[in-house]
C-alpha positions as CSV (number, residue, x, y, z in Angstrom):
1,M,0.0,0.0,0.0
2,H,2.8,2.4,0.8
3,D,4.6,1.6,-2.4
4,H,1.4,2.2,-4.4
5,A,1.0,5.6,-2.7
6,D,4.6,6.5,-3.4
7,S,4.1,5.5,-7.1
8,D,1.0,7.7,-7.3
9,S,2.9,10.6,-5.7
10,A,5.8,10.3,-8.1
11,T,3.4,10.1,-11.1
12,E,1.6,13.2,-9.9
13,E,4.9,15.1,-9.5
14,R,6.0,14.1,-13.0
15,A,2.6,15.3,-14.4
16,E,2.9,18.6,-12.6
17,A,6.5,19.1,-13.9
18,A,5.3,18.2,-17.4
19,L,2.4,20.7,-17.2
20,D,4.7,23.4,-15.9
21,R,6.9,22.8,-18.9
22,L,4.0,23.0,-21.3
23,V,3.0,26.3,-19.8
24,E,6.5,27.7,-19.8
25,T,7.0,26.8,-23.5
26,G,3.7,28.3,-24.6
27,A,1.8,25.1,-25.4
28,V,-0.7,25.6,-22.6
29,D,-2.2,28.7,-21.2
30,E,-3.3,29.0,-17.5
31,A,-6.0,31.6,-16.9
32,E,-6.3,33.6,-13.7
33,D,-9.0,31.3,-12.4
34,G,-6.7,28.3,-13.0
35,R,-8.5,27.0,-16.1
36,L,-6.1,25.4,-18.6
37,T,-6.4,25.5,-22.4
38,T,-4.0,24.7,-25.2
39,T,-2.7,27.8,-27.0
40,T,-3.4,28.9,-30.6
41,D,0.3,28.3,-31.5
42,F,0.2,24.7,-30.2
43,E,-3.1,24.0,-31.9
44,A,-1.7,25.2,-35.3
45,V,0.9,22.4,-34.9
46,R,-1.6,19.9,-33.7
47,R,-3.9,20.6,-36.7
48,V,-1.2,19.5,-39.1
49,Y,-0.7,16.1,-37.3
50,H,-4.5,15.7,-36.8
51,D,-5.0,16.0,-40.5
52,T,-2.4,13.3,-41.2
53,Y,-3.0,10.9,-38.4
54,A,-6.5,11.4,-37.0
55,H,-8.2,8.7,-39.2
56,M,-5.7,5.9,-38.4
57,D,-7.1,2.5,-37.6
58,D,-5.6,0.2,-35.0
59,E,-2.9,-1.0,-37.4
60,G,-1.9,2.5,-38.1
61,I,-1.5,3.2,-34.4
62,Y,0.6,0.1,-33.9
63,D,2.9,1.0,-36.8
64,T,3.3,4.6,-35.7
65,V,4.1,3.6,-32.1
66,A,6.6,1.0,-33.4
67,D,8.3,3.7,-35.5
68,L,8.3,6.3,-32.7
69,F,9.8,4.0,-30.0
70,G,11.8,1.5,-32.1
71,L,9.6,-1.4,-31.3
72,T,8.6,-4.5,-33.2
73,H,5.1,-4.8,-34.3
74,A,4.3,-7.2,-31.5
75,E,5.9,-5.0,-28.9
76,A,3.9,-2.0,-30.2
77,V,0.6,-3.9,-30.1
78,E,1.4,-4.9,-26.5
79,A,2.3,-1.3,-25.5
80,V,-0.7,0.2,-27.1
81,E,-3.1,-2.3,-25.6
82,E,-1.6,-2.2,-22.1
83,G,-1.3,1.6,-22.1
84,G,-4.7,2.2,-23.7
85,V,-3.0,4.5,-26.3
86,T,-5.5,6.4,-28.5
87,V,-5.2,8.2,-31.8
88,E,-5.6,11.5,-30.0
89,E,-2.6,10.7,-27.8
90,V,-0.5,9.7,-30.8
91,V,-1.4,13.0,-32.4
92,A,-0.7,15.0,-29.2
93,Y,2.7,13.2,-28.8
94,L,3.8,14.1,-32.3
95,S,2.5,17.6,-32.0
96,A,4.2,18.2,-28.6
97,R,7.5,16.8,-29.9
98,S,7.4,19.1,-32.9
99,F,6.3,22.1,-30.9
100,L,8.9,21.7,-28.3
101,D,11.7,20.8,-30.7
102,D,11.1,24.1,-32.5
103,R,11.7,25.8,-29.2
104,G,14.8,23.8,-28.3
105,A,13.0,22.2,-25.3
106,I,12.3,18.7,-26.4
107,P,12.1,16.4,-23.4
108,D,12.7,12.6,-23.0
109,E,10.1,10.1,-24.4
110,A,8.5,9.4,-21.0
111,T,7.9,13.1,-20.4
112,L,6.5,13.5,-23.9
113,A,4.1,10.7,-23.3
114,M,3.0,12.3,-20.1
115,M,2.6,15.6,-21.9
116,A,0.5,13.9,-24.6
117,R,-2.0,12.6,-22.1
118,L,-2.2,16.0,-20.5
119,L,-2.7,17.7,-23.8
120,V,-5.6,15.4,-24.7
121,E,-7.2,16.0,-21.3
122,I,-6.7,19.8,-21.4
123,G,-7.7,20.4,-25.0
124,P,-8.1,23.7,-26.8
125,G,-10.4,26.6,-25.8
126,T,-13.5,27.3,-27.8
127,P,-13.2,27.7,-31.6
128,V,-15.7,30.6,-31.4
129,P,-13.8,33.8,-32.1
130,D,-13.0,36.2,-29.3
131,G,-15.7,38.9,-28.8
132,M,-18.5,36.7,-30.3
133,P,-21.0,35.5,-27.7
134,E,-20.9,31.7,-27.5
135,L,-24.1,29.6,-27.2
136,D,-24.5,26.0,-26.1
137,D,-27.3,23.5,-26.1
138,E,-28.7,25.0,-22.9
139,S,-28.6,28.6,-24.0
140,Y,-29.4,28.9,-27.7
141,A,-33.2,28.6,-27.3
142,S,-33.4,31.4,-24.8
143,F,-31.0,33.5,-26.9
144,L,-33.3,33.2,-29.9
145,D,-36.3,34.0,-27.7
146,D,-34.5,37.2,-26.8
147,H,-33.1,37.8,-30.3
148,P,-35.5,36.3,-32.8
149,D,-33.4,37.9,-35.6
150,A,-29.9,36.5,-35.3
151,V,-26.9,35.2,-37.3
152,I,-25.4,32.2,-35.6
153,T,-22.1,30.8,-36.9
154,V,-20.9,27.2,-36.3
155,W,-17.2,26.8,-35.8
156,K,-14.9,23.8,-35.2
157,H,-11.4,23.0,-34.2
158,H,-9.0,21.6,-36.8
159,C,-11.0,23.2,-39.5
160,D,-9.0,25.0,-42.1
161,P,-12.1,26.7,-43.8
162,C,-13.1,28.0,-40.3
163,E,-9.7,29.5,-39.7
164,A,-9.7,31.0,-43.2
165,M,-13.1,32.6,-42.6
166,K,-12.0,34.1,-39.3
167,E,-9.5,36.1,-41.3
168,D,-12.6,37.9,-42.9
169,L,-14.5,38.1,-39.6
170,E,-14.5,41.8,-39.3
171,A,-15.9,42.3,-42.8
172,V,-18.5,39.5,-42.1
173,L,-19.7,41.1,-38.9
174,S,-19.9,44.5,-40.6
175,A,-22.3,43.0,-43.2
176,V,-24.8,41.9,-40.5
177,P,-27.6,44.5,-40.4
178,D,-28.2,46.7,-37.4
179,G,-30.5,45.1,-34.9
180,V,-29.6,41.5,-35.9
181,A,-27.8,39.7,-33.1
182,V,-24.7,37.6,-33.6
183,A,-23.4,34.5,-31.8
184,G,-21.3,31.4,-32.4
185,V,-21.3,27.8,-31.3
186,D,-18.7,25.1,-31.0
187,G,-20.1,22.6,-33.5
188,E,-18.6,19.6,-31.7
189,S,-20.3,20.4,-28.4
190,V,-23.9,21.3,-29.5
191,S,-25.5,18.1,-30.7
192,A,-29.0,19.4,-29.9
193,F,-28.4,22.6,-31.8
194,R,-27.0,20.8,-34.8
195,A,-29.9,18.3,-34.8
196,E,-32.6,21.1,-34.7
197,F,-31.0,23.1,-37.5
198,E,-29.6,20.1,-39.4
199,V,-26.0,21.3,-39.4
200,E,-23.5,18.7,-40.4
201,V,-20.4,20.7,-41.4
202,A,-18.4,23.7,-40.2
203,P,-18.2,26.6,-40.8
204,A,-21.9,27.2,-41.2
205,V,-23.7,30.5,-41.1
206,L,-27.3,30.4,-40.1
207,A,-29.6,33.3,-40.7
208,V,-32.6,33.2,-38.3
209,R,-35.5,35.6,-38.6
210,D,-38.5,35.7,-36.3
211,G,-37.0,32.7,-34.4
212,E,-37.0,30.5,-37.5
213,L,-34.1,29.4,-39.7
214,R,-34.6,31.2,-43.1
215,A,-31.3,30.4,-44.8
216,S,-27.8,29.0,-44.3
217,L,-24.5,28.7,-46.0
218,T,-21.8,26.1,-45.3
219,G,-18.1,26.1,-46.0
220,R,-15.9,29.2,-46.2
221,Q,-17.9,32.1,-47.5
222,S,-16.7,35.5,-48.7
223,P,-18.0,38.6,-47.0
224,A,-19.8,39.5,-50.3
225,A,-21.6,36.1,-50.3
226,L,-22.7,36.6,-46.7
227,E,-23.8,40.2,-47.3
228,E,-26.0,38.9,-50.1
229,L,-27.4,36.2,-47.8
230,F,-28.2,38.8,-45.1
231,E,-29.9,41.1,-47.6
232,D,-32.1,38.2,-48.8
233,V,-33.1,37.3,-45.3
234,Y,-33.3,40.7,-43.5
235,G,-33.5,43.2,-46.4
236,D,-37.1,44.2,-45.8
237,R,-36.8,44.2,-42.1
238,E,-37.8,47.3,-40.1
239,D,-35.7,48.1,-37.0
């Protein structure tokens, strides 16, 4: 019992040290209230590995782990099964190694593995842009009750079209007519919202009038295309 407690304590200390290093190198941000999120810089790296590895099957995980740690296929299978290694952890491991290597701070393999588990647990902050009110499954109905005319945008992490559209966000928001509310949702965390409005992809721009969805566009859209959408939906609206 004592040995088990000592082992747990040592693991906790290693995890705290790994977290401190992630914060120091800019991979993780710690808010004043103690809330942890991965940074935009780290997520830019993770997106690259996510696009390459996120759809791996079990054999892909085995082969990647074997290559990373110089194991035979059988050893990799055993390591993955015993450790419960997931695709997300493999992506986080590769991302952390690249991110820290660029900063001359790459740690040993055991520390990287610990960091990968932490990075999966912490995750990124919301994909909804700063300054845009964020809705969830518990709040969107009351928001629309209060704002029956509204433009709601669906965002997602690891979404290149979303990131591209954020570059035009100022122009997009300028095209929204006066008196029409604006909000955003994290598409991966609003299953009820997506089901009600039949949203399957991100980004998506939903134009709601009188509490009902009147039109929507999916994929990256230019400010001009969205201005046309808003004119169609709200053009005859009286403030």
